BAKOL-454402 format. One record per residue (C-alpha): residue number from 1; x, y, z. Coordinates in Angstrom, 1 decimal, always signed. Each point is the difference from the previous one (the first is absolute). Example, Ala and Ser with C-alpha at 12.3 -4.5 7.8 and 13.67 -1.06 7.14 Angstrom:
! residues 2
(node 1 (+12.3 -4.5 +7.8));
(node 2 (+1.4 +3.4 -0.7));
***
This chain:
! residues 498
(node 1 (+18.8 +11.1 +3.8));
(node 2 (-3.2 -2.1 -0.2));
(node 3 (+0.6 -3.7 -0.4));
(node 4 (-1.4 -0.9 -3.5));
(node 5 (-3.6 -1.3 -0.2));
(node 6 (-0.4 -3.3 -1.1));
(node 7 (-3.1 -0.7 -2.5));
(node 8 (-0.5 -3.7 +0.1));
(node 9 (-2.6 +0.7 +2.7));
(node 10 (-1.1 +3.7 -0.3));
(node 11 (-0.3 +2.4 +2.7));
(node 12 (-3.4 +0.9 +1.1));
(node 13 (-0.7 +3.8 -0.2));
(node 14 (-2.3 +2.2 +1.5));
(node 15 (+0.0 +2.9 -2.7));
(node 16 (-2.9 +0.2 -2.3));
(node 17 (+1.4 -2.3 -2.8));
(node 18 (-1.1 -0.1 -3.3));
(node 19 (-2.0 -3.2 +0.4));
(node 20 (-1.7 +1.7 +3.0));
(node 21 (-1.0 +2.9 -1.7));
(node 22 (-1.0 -0.9 -3.6));
(node 23 (-3.7 -0.3 +1.0));
(node 24 (+0.1 +3.5 +1.3));
(node 25 (+1.4 +1.8 -3.4));
(node 26 (-3.2 +0.9 -1.7));
(node 27 (+1.6 +2.5 -2.4));
(node 28 (-2.2 +3.2 -1.3));
(node 29 (+1.3 +3.2 -1.0));
(node 30 (-1.1 +2.3 +3.0));
(node 31 (+1.6 -2.6 +2.3));
(node 32 (+3.5 +0.0 -2.1));
(node 33 (-0.1 +3.8 +0.1));
(node 34 (-0.7 -0.1 +3.9));
(node 35 (+2.8 -2.2 +0.5));
(node 36 (+2.5 +1.9 -1.9));
(node 37 (-0.9 +3.1 +2.0));
(node 38 (+0.2 -2.1 +3.3));
(node 39 (+3.5 -1.2 -1.0));
(node 40 (+1.2 +3.5 -0.4));
(node 41 (-1.5 +1.2 +3.2));
(node 42 (+1.4 -3.0 +1.8));
(node 43 (+3.3 +0.4 -1.4));
(node 44 (+0.3 +3.8 +0.9));
(node 45 (+1.6 +1.3 +3.1));
(node 46 (-2.0 +3.2 -0.2));
(node 47 (-2.4 +0.5 +3.1));
(node 48 (-2.8 +1.4 -2.2));
(node 49 (+0.2 -3.0 -2.5));
(node 50 (-0.1 -2.1 +3.8));
(node 51 (-3.4 +1.7 +0.6));
(node 52 (-1.2 -0.5 -3.6));
(node 53 (+0.7 -3.6 +0.0));
(node 54 (-1.9 -0.5 +3.6));
(node 55 (-2.8 +1.7 -1.4));
(node 56 (-0.2 -1.9 -3.1));
(node 57 (+0.3 -3.4 +1.9));
(node 58 (-2.9 +1.1 +2.3));
(node 59 (-2.2 +1.0 -3.0));
(node 60 (+0.7 -3.6 -1.6));
(node 61 (-0.5 -2.0 +3.1));
(node 62 (-3.5 +1.5 +0.2));
(node 63 (-0.7 -0.7 -3.6));
(node 64 (-3.1 -2.0 -1.2));
(node 65 (+2.1 -1.3 -2.4));
(node 66 (+1.9 -3.4 +1.3));
(node 67 (+3.0 +0.5 -2.5));
(node 68 (+0.4 +3.6 +1.5));
(node 69 (+0.2 -1.8 +3.4));
(node 70 (+2.5 -2.6 -0.9));
(node 71 (+2.2 +2.7 -1.4));
(node 72 (-0.1 +1.7 +3.5));
(node 73 (+0.7 -2.8 +1.5));
(node 74 (+3.3 -0.8 -2.0));
(node 75 (+1.1 +3.2 +0.7));
(node 76 (-0.7 +0.0 +3.7));
(node 77 (+2.0 -3.5 +0.0));
(node 78 (+2.9 +1.7 -1.5));
(node 79 (-0.1 +2.8 +2.4));
(node 80 (-0.2 -2.9 +2.6));
(node 81 (-3.0 +1.3 +1.6));
(node 82 (-1.3 -3.6 +0.7));
(node 83 (-2.9 +1.3 +2.2));
(node 84 (-1.6 +1.8 -3.0));
(node 85 (+0.8 -3.4 -2.2));
(node 86 (-1.8 -1.8 +2.4));
(node 87 (-3.1 +2.3 +0.5));
(node 88 (-0.5 +0.2 -3.7));
(node 89 (+0.3 -3.9 -0.5));
(node 90 (-2.4 -0.6 +2.4));
(node 91 (-2.2 +2.7 -1.2));
(node 92 (+0.1 -1.3 -3.7));
(node 93 (-1.9 -2.9 +0.0));
(node 94 (-2.9 +1.7 +2.0));
(node 95 (-0.3 +3.0 -1.6));
(node 96 (+0.4 -1.9 -3.8));
(node 97 (-1.9 -3.2 +0.7));
(node 98 (+0.5 -1.1 -3.9));
(node 99 (+3.5 +1.1 -0.1));
(node 100 (+3.6 -1.4 +0.0));
(node 101 (+0.4 +0.0 +3.7));
(node 102 (-3.4 -1.8 +0.6));
(node 103 (+0.8 -2.3 -2.6));
(node 104 (+3.1 -0.9 +1.5));
(node 105 (-1.4 -0.7 +3.4));
(node 106 (-2.5 -2.2 -1.6));
(node 107 (+3.0 -2.0 -2.0));
(node 108 (+1.6 -0.2 +3.7));
(node 109 (-3.2 -1.6 +1.4));
(node 110 (+0.3 -2.6 -2.8));
(node 111 (+3.6 -0.9 +0.9));
(node 112 (-0.9 -0.6 +3.4));
(node 113 (-2.5 -2.7 -0.6));
(node 114 (+1.0 -3.6 +0.7));
(node 115 (-1.3 -2.1 -2.7));
(node 116 (+0.1 +0.5 -4.0));
(node 117 (-3.6 -0.4 +0.0));
(node 118 (-0.6 +2.8 +2.1));
(node 119 (+2.5 +2.2 -1.6));
(node 120 (-1.8 -1.0 -3.4));
(node 121 (-3.4 +1.2 +1.1));
(node 122 (+1.4 +3.4 +1.7));
(node 123 (+2.1 +0.3 -3.2));
(node 124 (-3.3 +0.3 -2.2));
(node 125 (-1.9 +2.3 +2.3));
(node 126 (+3.1 +2.3 +0.1));
(node 127 (+0.3 +0.1 -3.9));
(node 128 (-3.5 +1.1 -0.1));
(node 129 (+0.2 +2.5 +2.4));
(node 130 (+3.5 +1.3 -1.5));
(node 131 (-0.5 -0.7 -3.9));
(node 132 (+3.4 +0.0 -1.7));
(node 133 (-1.8 +2.3 -2.4));
(node 134 (-0.4 +2.8 +2.6));
(node 135 (+3.8 -0.1 +0.6));
(node 136 (+1.6 +0.8 -3.5));
(node 137 (+3.2 -1.8 -0.5));
(node 138 (+2.1 +2.7 +0.1));
(node 139 (+3.7 -0.6 +1.4));
(node 140 (-0.7 -3.7 +0.9));
(node 141 (-3.1 +1.0 +2.1));
(node 142 (-1.3 -3.5 -0.5));
(node 143 (+2.8 -1.9 +1.9));
(node 144 (-2.4 +0.2 +3.0));
(node 145 (-2.2 -2.4 -1.6));
(node 146 (+2.9 -2.2 -1.2));
(node 147 (+1.2 -0.2 +3.7));
(node 148 (-3.3 -1.4 +1.1));
(node 149 (-0.5 -2.3 -3.0));
(node 150 (+3.7 -1.6 +0.5));
(node 151 (-0.6 -0.3 +3.8));
(node 152 (-3.3 -2.0 -0.6));
(node 153 (+1.8 -2.0 -2.7));
(node 154 (+2.8 -1.0 +2.3));
(node 155 (-2.7 -0.7 +3.2));
(node 156 (-2.0 -2.5 -2.8));
(node 157 (+3.2 -1.7 -0.8));
(node 158 (+1.0 -0.4 +3.6));
(node 159 (-3.3 -1.9 +0.5));
(node 160 (+0.7 -2.0 -3.2));
(node 161 (-2.9 +1.4 -2.3));
(node 162 (+2.5 +0.5 -3.0));
(node 163 (-3.0 +1.1 -2.3));
(node 164 (-1.0 +2.8 +2.1));
(node 165 (+3.5 +1.2 +0.7));
(node 166 (+0.7 +0.0 -4.2));
(node 167 (-3.4 +1.9 -0.1));
(node 168 (+1.0 +2.8 +2.2));
(node 169 (+3.7 +0.4 -1.2));
(node 170 (-1.3 +0.2 -3.5));
(node 171 (-2.1 +3.1 +1.1));
(node 172 (+3.3 +2.2 +0.3));
(node 173 (+0.4 +3.0 -2.1));
(node 174 (+3.2 +1.8 +0.7));
(node 175 (+2.4 -1.6 -2.1));
(node 176 (+3.1 +1.2 +1.8));
(node 177 (-1.2 -1.5 +3.4));
(node 178 (-1.0 -3.6 -1.5));
(node 179 (+3.7 -0.7 +0.5));
(node 180 (-0.8 +0.3 +3.5));
(node 181 (-3.6 -1.8 +0.0));
(node 182 (+1.1 -2.7 -2.1));
(node 183 (+3.4 -0.8 +1.8));
(node 184 (-2.1 +0.0 +3.5));
(node 185 (-2.7 -2.4 -1.3));
(node 186 (+3.0 -2.3 -1.2));
(node 187 (+1.3 -0.2 +3.3));
(node 188 (-3.5 -1.3 +1.3));
(node 189 (+0.1 -2.5 -2.8));
(node 190 (+3.3 -1.3 +0.8));
(node 191 (-0.7 -0.4 +3.5));
(node 192 (-2.7 -2.2 -1.0));
(node 193 (+1.8 -1.9 -1.9));
(node 194 (-1.5 +1.0 -3.3));
(node 195 (+3.5 +0.8 -1.6));
(node 196 (-1.8 +0.3 -4.0));
(node 197 (-2.0 +2.8 +1.1));
(node 198 (+2.7 +1.5 +2.1));
(node 199 (+2.2 -0.1 -3.1));
(node 200 (-2.8 +1.3 -2.2));
(node 201 (-0.5 +3.2 +2.2));
(node 202 (+3.7 +0.7 +1.0));
(node 203 (+0.7 -0.2 -3.6));
(node 204 (-3.0 +2.5 -1.1));
(node 205 (+1.5 +2.5 +2.7));
(node 206 (+3.4 -0.6 -1.4));
(node 207 (-0.8 +0.9 -3.5));
(node 208 (-1.9 +3.1 +0.9));
(node 209 (+3.0 +1.0 +2.1));
(node 210 (+2.4 -0.8 -2.7));
(node 211 (-2.1 +2.3 -2.6));
(node 212 (+0.4 +3.2 +2.7));
(node 213 (+3.8 -1.1 +0.8));
(node 214 (+0.9 +0.4 -3.5));
(node 215 (-2.5 +2.9 -0.8));
(node 216 (+2.0 +3.4 -0.6));
(node 217 (-2.4 +2.5 +1.7));
(node 218 (-1.5 -1.3 +3.4));
(node 219 (-1.8 +2.0 +2.4));
(node 220 (+0.2 -1.0 +4.0));
(node 221 (-2.8 -2.8 -1.0));
(node 222 (+2.2 -1.4 -2.7));
(node 223 (+3.3 +0.2 +2.3));
(node 224 (-1.9 -1.8 +2.4));
(node 225 (-0.9 -2.8 -2.3));
(node 226 (+3.4 -0.2 -1.4));
(node 227 (+1.8 -0.4 +3.5));
(node 228 (-1.6 -3.3 +0.2));
(node 229 (+1.3 -1.4 -2.9));
(node 230 (+3.3 -1.8 +1.1));
(node 231 (-1.7 -1.5 +2.7));
(node 232 (-3.0 -1.3 -1.9));
(node 233 (+2.4 -1.5 -2.7));
(node 234 (+1.9 -1.8 +3.1));
(node 235 (-3.4 -1.2 +1.5));
(node 236 (-1.4 -1.1 -3.3));
(node 237 (+3.4 -2.3 -0.5));
(node 238 (-0.5 -1.3 +3.5));
(node 239 (-3.2 -1.3 -1.0));
(node 240 (+1.5 -1.7 -3.2));
(node 241 (+2.4 -1.8 +2.1));
(node 242 (-2.9 -1.3 +2.0));
(node 243 (-1.3 -1.7 -3.0));
(node 244 (+3.5 -0.9 -1.2));
(node 245 (+0.4 +2.1 -3.1));
(node 246 (+3.4 +1.1 +1.1));
(node 247 (+1.1 +1.3 -3.8));
(node 248 (-2.8 +2.3 -0.1));
(node 249 (+0.3 +0.9 +3.9));
(node 250 (+3.9 +0.7 -1.0));
(node 251 (-1.2 +2.8 -2.6));
(node 252 (-2.1 +1.8 +2.5));
(node 253 (+2.7 -0.3 +2.8));
(node 254 (+2.5 +1.2 -2.5));
(node 255 (-1.9 +3.0 -0.9));
(node 256 (-0.9 +1.1 +3.7));
(node 257 (+3.9 -0.6 +0.8));
(node 258 (+1.0 +2.5 -2.6));
(node 259 (-2.6 +2.9 +1.2));
(node 260 (+1.4 +0.1 +3.4));
(node 261 (+2.5 +2.8 +0.2));
(node 262 (+1.0 -1.0 +3.7));
(node 263 (+0.4 -3.4 +1.3));
(node 264 (-3.0 -1.7 +0.9));
(node 265 (+0.4 -3.1 +2.3));
(node 266 (-3.4 -1.7 -1.0));
(node 267 (+0.8 +0.4 -3.6));
(node 268 (+3.3 -1.4 -0.2));
(node 269 (-1.2 -3.0 +2.2));
(node 270 (-2.8 -0.6 -2.2));
(node 271 (+2.1 +0.3 -3.0));
(node 272 (+2.4 -2.4 +1.7));
(node 273 (-2.9 -2.6 +0.9));
(node 274 (-1.2 +0.0 -3.8));
(node 275 (+3.7 -0.6 -1.1));
(node 276 (+0.4 -2.7 +2.5));
(node 277 (-3.0 -1.9 -1.4));
(node 278 (+1.8 +0.2 -3.5));
(node 279 (+2.9 -1.4 +1.5));
(node 280 (+1.8 +3.0 -0.9));
(node 281 (+1.7 +0.0 +3.6));
(node 282 (+3.1 +2.1 -0.6));
(node 283 (-2.3 +2.9 -1.3));
(node 284 (-2.1 -0.2 +3.1));
(node 285 (+2.9 +0.0 +2.3));
(node 286 (+1.2 +3.4 -1.6));
(node 287 (-3.4 +1.6 +0.1));
(node 288 (-0.5 -1.1 +3.7));
(node 289 (+3.7 +0.9 +1.1));
(node 290 (-0.6 +3.8 -0.4));
(node 291 (-2.9 -0.2 +2.6));
(node 292 (+2.1 -2.0 +2.5));
(node 293 (+2.8 +2.6 -0.3));
(node 294 (-2.3 +2.8 +0.5));
(node 295 (-1.3 -1.5 +3.4));
(node 296 (-3.5 -0.1 -1.3));
(node 297 (-0.2 -3.8 -0.4));
(node 298 (-2.8 -1.5 +2.4));
(node 299 (+0.6 -3.5 +1.6));
(node 300 (-1.8 -1.6 -3.1));
(node 301 (+2.4 +1.9 -2.3));
(node 302 (+2.9 -0.9 +1.8));
(node 303 (-1.0 -3.7 +0.2));
(node 304 (-0.6 +0.1 -3.9));
(node 305 (+3.3 +1.6 -0.3));
(node 306 (+1.9 -2.6 +2.1));
(node 307 (-1.8 -2.8 -2.2));
(node 308 (+1.2 +2.0 -3.4));
(node 309 (+3.4 +0.0 +1.2));
(node 310 (+0.2 -3.7 +0.7));
(node 311 (-1.3 -0.7 -3.6));
(node 312 (+2.3 +2.4 -1.4));
(node 313 (+3.1 -1.2 +1.4));
(node 314 (-0.8 -3.4 +0.9));
(node 315 (+0.0 +0.0 +4.0));
(node 316 (-0.4 +2.5 +2.9));
(node 317 (+3.7 +0.1 +0.4));
(node 318 (+1.2 +3.7 +0.5));
(node 319 (-4.0 +1.1 +0.3));
(node 320 (+0.6 +1.3 +3.8));
(node 321 (+3.1 +1.8 -0.6));
(node 322 (-1.7 +1.5 -3.2));
(node 323 (-2.9 +1.2 +2.0));
(node 324 (+1.9 +1.2 +2.8));
(node 325 (+2.3 +2.1 -2.5));
(node 326 (-3.5 +1.3 -1.8));
(node 327 (-1.5 +1.2 +3.7));
(node 328 (+3.5 +1.7 +0.9));
(node 329 (-0.3 +2.0 -3.6));
(node 330 (-3.4 +0.9 +0.5));
(node 331 (+0.6 +1.4 +3.5));
(node 332 (+2.8 +1.8 -1.0));
(node 333 (-1.9 +1.6 -3.0));
(node 334 (-2.9 +0.9 +2.3));
(node 335 (+2.3 +1.6 +2.5));
(node 336 (+1.4 +2.1 -2.6));
(node 337 (-3.3 +1.1 -1.5));
(node 338 (-1.4 +0.7 +3.4));
(node 339 (+3.0 +1.8 +1.2));
(node 340 (-0.7 +2.7 -2.8));
(node 341 (-4.0 +0.0 +0.4));
(node 342 (+0.6 +1.1 +3.8));
(node 343 (-2.2 +3.1 +0.9));
(node 344 (+0.6 +2.4 +2.8));
(node 345 (-3.5 +1.6 +0.8));
(node 346 (-1.6 +0.7 +3.3));
(node 347 (-2.8 -2.3 +0.8));
(node 348 (-3.3 +1.6 +1.2));
(node 349 (-0.9 -0.4 +3.3));
(node 350 (-3.5 -1.5 +0.9));
(node 351 (-2.0 -1.7 +2.8));
(node 352 (-2.3 -2.6 -0.9));
(node 353 (-2.2 -3.0 +1.9));
(node 354 (+0.5 -3.6 -0.8));
(node 355 (-2.7 -2.8 +0.1));
(node 356 (+0.8 -0.5 +3.7));
(node 357 (-0.9 +3.6 +0.7));
(node 358 (+3.8 +0.7 +0.8));
(node 359 (+1.3 +3.3 -1.0));
(node 360 (+3.2 +0.1 -2.1));
(node 361 (+2.2 +3.2 -0.6));
(node 362 (+2.7 -0.1 -2.7));
(node 363 (+2.0 +2.0 +2.2));
(node 364 (+0.0 -2.2 +2.8));
(node 365 (+1.9 -2.5 -2.3));
(node 366 (+3.1 +2.0 -0.7));
(node 367 (+3.0 -2.4 +0.5));
(node 368 (-1.7 -2.7 -1.8));
(node 369 (-0.2 -0.9 -3.8));
(node 370 (-3.8 +0.6 -0.9));
(node 371 (-1.8 -1.8 -3.1));
(node 372 (-3.1 +2.1 -0.8));
(node 373 (-2.4 -2.0 -2.3));
(node 374 (-3.0 +1.8 -1.4));
(node 375 (-2.7 -2.4 -1.0));
(node 376 (-3.7 -0.5 -0.3));
(node 377 (-2.4 -3.0 +0.2));
(node 378 (-1.3 +0.8 -3.5));
(node 379 (+3.7 +0.0 -1.5));
(node 380 (+0.9 -3.4 -2.0));
(node 381 (+3.5 +0.8 -0.2));
(node 382 (+0.4 +1.2 +3.7));
(node 383 (-1.3 -3.5 +1.0));
(node 384 (+1.8 -1.7 -2.5));
(node 385 (+3.7 +1.5 +1.8));
(node 386 (-1.5 -1.1 +3.5));
(node 387 (+1.6 -3.5 +0.0));
(node 388 (+3.4 +1.5 -0.9));
(node 389 (-0.7 +2.4 +2.7));
(node 390 (-0.5 -2.4 +2.3));
(node 391 (+3.1 -1.8 -0.9));
(node 392 (+1.8 +3.3 +0.5));
(node 393 (-1.7 +0.7 +3.4));
(node 394 (+1.3 -3.6 +1.0));
(node 395 (+3.5 +0.4 -1.1));
(node 396 (+0.2 +3.0 +2.2));
(node 397 (-2.2 -0.9 +3.0));
(node 398 (+3.3 -0.7 +2.2));
(node 399 (+1.4 +3.4 -0.8));
(node 400 (-1.1 +2.7 +2.5));
(node 401 (+0.8 +2.8 -2.2));
(node 402 (-2.2 -0.7 -3.0));
(node 403 (-3.7 +0.8 +0.3));
(node 404 (-2.7 -0.9 -2.6));
(node 405 (-3.3 +2.1 -0.3));
(node 406 (-2.7 -0.6 -2.3));
(node 407 (-2.3 +3.2 -0.6));
(node 408 (-3.2 -0.9 -1.3));
(node 409 (-1.5 +3.3 -2.1));
(node 410 (-2.0 +0.9 -2.7));
(node 411 (-3.0 -1.9 +1.3));
(node 412 (-3.0 -0.3 -2.2));
(node 413 (-3.0 -2.0 -0.3));
(node 414 (-2.4 -1.0 +2.8));
(node 415 (+0.6 -1.1 +3.6));
(node 416 (+2.3 +0.9 +2.9));
(node 417 (+3.6 +0.4 -1.9));
(node 418 (+1.3 -0.9 +3.5));
(node 419 (-1.9 -3.1 +0.3));
(node 420 (+0.4 -0.7 -3.6));
(node 421 (+4.1 +0.2 +0.3));
(node 422 (-0.2 -2.0 +3.2));
(node 423 (-2.2 -2.9 -2.0));
(node 424 (+2.4 -0.1 -2.6));
(node 425 (+3.0 -0.1 +2.1));
(node 426 (-1.3 -2.9 +2.1));
(node 427 (-1.4 -1.8 -2.8));
(node 428 (+3.4 -0.3 -1.6));
(node 429 (+2.0 -0.6 +3.4));
(node 430 (+2.3 +2.9 -0.4));
(node 431 (+1.5 +1.4 +3.1));
(node 432 (+0.5 +3.5 -1.3));
(node 433 (-0.7 +3.1 +2.2));
(node 434 (-2.6 +1.6 -2.1));
(node 435 (-0.4 +4.2 +0.7));
(node 436 (-3.0 +1.4 -1.4));
(node 437 (+0.2 +3.4 -2.1));
(node 438 (-3.7 +0.7 +0.1));
(node 439 (-1.5 +3.1 -2.1));
(node 440 (-0.1 +3.0 +1.8));
(node 441 (-3.6 +0.9 +0.9));
(node 442 (+0.3 +3.5 -0.9));
(node 443 (+2.3 +0.0 -3.3));
(node 444 (-0.9 -3.8 -0.7));
(node 445 (+3.9 -0.2 -0.8));
(node 446 (+2.2 -3.1 +1.0));
(node 447 (+2.8 +2.3 +1.6));
(node 448 (+2.6 -2.4 +0.6));
(node 449 (-0.1 -1.3 -3.5));
(node 450 (-0.3 +3.7 -1.3));
(node 451 (+3.1 +1.0 +2.0));
(node 452 (+2.1 -2.5 -1.4));
(node 453 (-0.9 +1.0 -3.8));
(node 454 (-1.4 -3.5 -0.8));
(node 455 (-1.3 -0.5 -3.4));
(node 456 (-0.5 -3.6 -0.3));
(node 457 (+0.1 -2.8 +2.6));
(node 458 (+1.4 -2.4 +1.1));
(node 459 (+2.5 +2.6 +0.8));
(node 460 (+2.7 -0.7 +2.5));
(node 461 (+2.5 +2.4 +1.8));
(node 462 (+3.2 -1.0 +1.7));
(node 463 (+0.8 +2.4 +2.7));
(node 464 (+3.4 +0.0 +1.7));
(node 465 (+0.5 +0.5 +3.9));
(node 466 (+0.1 +3.7 -0.3));
(node 467 (-3.3 +0.3 -1.6));
(node 468 (+1.2 +0.6 -3.6));
(node 469 (-1.3 -1.9 -3.0));
(node 470 (+2.5 -2.2 -1.8));
(node 471 (-2.3 -1.8 -2.8));
(node 472 (-3.3 +0.4 -1.0));
(node 473 (-1.4 -3.5 -2.0));
(node 474 (-3.1 -0.2 -2.1));
(node 475 (-1.6 -3.1 -1.3));
(node 476 (+0.6 -3.6 +0.1));
(node 477 (+1.6 -2.2 -2.7));
(node 478 (-1.4 -3.2 +1.5));
(node 479 (+3.1 -1.6 +1.0));
(node 480 (+0.1 -0.4 +3.6));
(node 481 (+3.5 -0.6 +0.5));
(node 482 (+1.3 +2.7 -2.1));
(node 483 (-2.0 +2.1 +1.8));
(node 484 (+1.4 -1.0 +3.3));
(node 485 (+3.8 +0.2 -1.0));
(node 486 (-0.9 +3.7 -1.1));
(node 487 (-1.6 +0.9 +2.9));
(node 488 (+2.9 -1.4 +2.1));
(node 489 (+2.6 +1.5 -1.9));
(node 490 (-2.1 +3.2 +0.5));
(node 491 (+0.0 -0.2 +3.4));
(node 492 (+3.9 -0.8 +0.3));
(node 493 (+0.7 +3.1 -1.9));
(node 494 (-2.3 +2.0 +2.0));
(node 495 (+1.7 -1.2 +3.4));
(node 496 (+3.3 +1.1 -1.8));
(node 497 (-1.2 +3.7 -0.7));
(node 498 (-1.7 +0.3 +3.2));
***
């Protein structure tokens, strides 16, 4: 069984997700009909259907209609023909200089410019070359323009030009994505100390997300907007706390708390902080205690919990014993849970090269517990988990039977992936052994990550000394201490079951 995914910080996925594809979904009746036909062919095991599928895709790939080329690209992706996908993606901006791919390539140039003024000038030229009117807003195609506008707005605010920032953010078209654009700009306002504008735009985002959250029939876009509602409630409450509007903050904090179906350490902590401001310390203690018992309290939360314990009990007498009892109970529960989740699957062998040019073969590490961590420099949750992984590696540094390997995969963007990975690791001071799972030059596939059937990163595998996968852990919930505890128990159980 795979260990459950924590969603406080989401995993990064390689697949063509909704947000990656919405700009490519120009619906027309002929396209829809062709798509249905291709879906039937791809699902068939009949050899003649496979031949027909191949013939149809070749015809679509050679089309003078970009939508048909896009359709072919998506089906080649489903067939894992990455070489064809890359070829068509490279072809489209050249063959269709005023089309979708060319437009996205132009947007990338804007993102990479340094100053907001440069981005602004490039944006004006880009919009002239690719007028929104030439791209009917079917299936949220104007999201491409919103991405650029929001990026420029944030860039202007980072440079303290609030007037321009607001002008650009007010250009957003897609209602569902305003939740994201507004909240990103609110973050820039908050960083600059402009809590008034930060609160204004977080509330705008929150109100829109709330409409989608309580809507009866949401499409994928609506679900995307709705998913951010609990977090936006909490973020708005935090800004109200900063403005000392504690009673109002409590209202939004309670609303966020009630919408969480699972324990969220940060929501509970925020709730406790508001209650403390209102001198409702016993209630604050009751909100924070489950976080501590679940082992998800970071040092700041633990310090606050101790402070509340003293306020509720009048002294710190008995705190150390109680804290030890909580810790014992957490570890016992963790052991019981992981004992039920232990896996028994053979680990795929591989040989990869590390950043220093050394070859590493998994089979050569038999006799050791091996922790594989699949990651990428562009993956925020991967990088967020690294302090915990460094803590875990440090904990086992004197154990010769435990080996940590960090496999960089799914590289994308510009530059040499090896140099990119090396620069990142060096900049953070990590002493990880990083292996490079580079794209195969022929198939364009990252073979090792594919062999482990990974769908999202960070993705960690704990392999016992006999080369058997015992645990698969996806995602990261933001708690370093809990992550180290969980990983330590997995290693212990892997040793016991070897």
